[in-house]
C-alpha positions in Angstrom: 27.4 93.6 -159.0 27.2 90.4 -161.0 23.9 88.6 -161.4 25.2 85.6 -159.5 26.2 87.7 -156.5 22.9 89.5 -156.6 21.0 86.3 -156.6 23.1 84.9 -153.7 22.5 88.1 -151.6 18.7 87.9 -152.3 18.7 84.2 -151.2 20.6 85.1 -148.0 18.0 87.9 -147.3 15.2 85.4 -147.7 16.8 82.8 -145.4 17.5 85.5 -142.8 13.9 86.7 -142.9 12.7 83.2 -142.4 15.0 82.7 -139.4 13.8 86.0 -137.8 10.2 85.2 -138.4 10.6 81.8 -136.7 12.0 83.6 -133.6 9.0 85.8 -133.5 10.8 88.7 -131.9 10.4 91.3 -134.7 7.4 92.5 -136.6 7.1 91.8 -140.3 7.5 95.5 -141.0 10.8 95.6 -139.0 12.1 92.6 -140.9 11.2 94.1 -144.3 12.8 97.4 -143.4 16.0 95.8 -141.9 16.5 93.4 -144.7 15.4 95.7 -147.5 12.6 93.4 -148.5 9.0 94.2 -149.4 6.4 93.6 -146.7 4.5 91.4 -149.1 7.6 89.2 -149.6 8.0 88.8 -145.8 4.3 87.9 -145.5 4.8 85.3 -148.2 7.7 83.8 -146.3 5.6 83.7 -143.2 2.9 81.9 -145.0 5.4 79.4 -146.4 6.7 78.7 -142.8 3.1 78.1 -141.6 2.5 75.6 -144.3 5.6 73.6 -143.7 
């Protein structure tokens, strides 16, 4: 997979994680597992949302 495509997919995962966090219907662990992200990354996204 090209670097550009990889970066695009990672950005899409981040945006999806933020949308799911905003809904508040899944745990951070579920989001990390379902989107193949680290738990620490999901926690960072959650903190970013709280600061916004």
